[in-house]
C-alpha positions, 0 to 999 in steps of 0.5 A: 235300303242301303246295299252295294249294286252291281251293273253287271249283267250276270252278277246273280250267277249260280249261287242261288241254287246248287246241286244235290248228289245225294237226290241228283237234282238242283236245290234253290238256296232259300236264304238267297235274296237279291235286291235289283235297283232300276234306273229310276230308283225302284227297288225290287226284291228277288227270290227264287223259288224253283229251277224245274219246269213242270215236265220236271226239265232243269234250266227253268228259273222259277222266281217271285219278285216284289216292289219294295 
């Protein structure tokens, strides 16, 4: 996988979700996928799937990841 990687700890930021004013809640952008390259060269695909816990409280990122 050829990509530009960053060593910044906060590079993912907030762009994986947006605030839906009509429904008054955050929505995950399903098209956003991140690739993480570990120090040993292993690469993982990271995809956010949620931002709310089981009680419906915001601020709990839910994600899936897979080693490539």
